[in-house]
C-alpha positions, 0 to 999 in steps of 0.5 A, spaced: 500 500 500 505 504 501 508 504 494 501 506 491 501 512 495 509 513 493 506 513 486 500 517 487 505 523 490 510 522 484 504 522 479 501 529 483 508 532 482 509 530 475 502 533 474 504 539 478 510 540 474 508 538 467 500 537 467 499 543 463 501 545 456 504 553 456 500 558 453 499 559 446 504 564 443 500 569 438 503 569 431 504 577 432 508 576 438 513 571 433 514 576 427 518 582 427 517 586 421 522 591 419 522 596 414 527 594 408 533 599 406 532 602 399 538 599 394 544 603 393 546 603 386 553 605 388 554 599 392 552 594 386 556 598 381 563 596 378 569 598 381 575 598 377 580 599 382 577 594 387 575 589 382 582 585 383 580 583 390 574 579 387 578 576 382 578 568 384 584 565 380 589 559 383 595 563 379 593 570 382 592 566 389 599 563 388 602 570 386 604 567 379 
């Protein structure tokens, strides 16, 4: 009989801790909206002096 009361106490403890699910989180609380910055055309423009830094070639990497 004592093991049943221990089981009841353990079950009551589990129900107290895990018995209910947490409250639902609304979709509005999960999503954050930010205003996008407009595209900068000078950022995407070709830059002659800086073009070598984006050039990928093994010979250039080895300094040949």
